[in-house]
C-alpha positions as CSV (number, residue, x, y, z in Angstrom):
1,M,5.2,6.0,-18.8
2,L,3.2,5.1,-15.6
3,S,-0.1,5.7,-17.4
4,D,1.0,3.4,-20.2
5,Y,1.8,0.7,-17.6
6,Q,-1.5,1.2,-15.8
7,R,-3.4,0.4,-19.0
8,F,-1.9,-3.1,-19.1
9,V,-2.7,-3.8,-15.4
10,G,-6.2,-4.9,-14.3
11,S,-6.1,-3.2,-10.9
12,P,-3.9,-0.5,-9.5
13,L,-3.0,-2.9,-6.8
14,D,-1.3,-5.1,-9.4
15,M,1.5,-2.4,-9.5
16,L,2.5,-3.2,-5.9
17,T,5.1,-5.7,-4.9
18,A,4.1,-8.6,-2.7
19,R,5.5,-6.8,0.4
20,E,3.8,-3.5,-0.5
21,H,0.5,-5.3,-0.9
22,E,0.9,-6.9,2.5
23,V,1.7,-3.5,4.1
24,F,-1.2,-2.0,2.2
25,R,-3.6,-4.6,3.6
26,L,-2.3,-4.1,7.1
27,L,-2.5,-0.4,6.9
28,A,-6.1,-0.7,5.6
29,E,-6.9,-2.8,8.6
30,G,-5.8,0.1,10.8
31,K,-2.5,-1.4,12.0
32,T,0.2,1.1,13.0
33,A,3.7,1.1,11.4
34,K,5.1,-0.2,14.7
35,D,2.6,-3.1,14.7
36,I,3.3,-3.9,11.1
37,A,7.0,-3.8,11.7
38,A,6.7,-6.2,14.6
39,G,4.4,-8.6,12.7
40,L,6.6,-8.7,9.6
41,D,9.9,-8.6,11.5
42,I,11.1,-5.5,9.7
43,S,11.9,-2.0,10.9
44,V,9.5,0.8,11.2
45,Y,11.6,2.7,8.7
46,T,11.1,-0.1,6.2
47,V,7.3,0.0,6.8
48,D,7.4,3.8,6.1
49,A,9.4,3.2,2.9
50,H,6.8,0.7,1.7
51,R,4.0,3.0,2.7
52,N,5.5,5.9,0.8
53,R,6.1,3.8,-2.3
54,L,2.6,2.4,-2.3
55,F,1.1,5.9,-1.7
56,R,3.1,7.2,-4.7
57,K,2.1,4.2,-6.9
58,L,-1.6,4.5,-6.1
59,G,-1.7,8.3,-6.0
60,L,-2.8,8.5,-2.4
61,R,-1.9,11.2,0.1
62,S,-3.2,10.0,3.4
63,S,-4.2,6.9,5.4
64,A,-7.8,7.9,5.1
65,E,-7.5,7.9,1.3
66,L,-5.8,4.5,1.6
67,V,-8.8,3.1,3.6
68,R,-11.3,4.5,1.1
69,F,-9.3,3.1,-1.8
70,A,-9.2,-0.4,-0.1
71,I,-12.9,-0.3,0.4
72,R,-13.5,0.6,-3.2
73,Q,-11.2,-2.2,-4.3
74,G,-13.1,-4.7,-2.2
75,G,-10.3,-5.6,0.1
């Protein structure tokens, strides 16, 4: 079902919610979960939950993969 959905979306980033996209951008900039939590006024646990969901949605396993993915996507 996920692969069917991905065919209709232009970019894998389109599968992310607005908050997941924001967390993605901040992680790609090298921000820590603590920094992101403080900046977005959410808990570190919420940042971790967003990170885990976006890793799953994008098929990533590490922060290094996230940065490489962000560079390939041009943002």
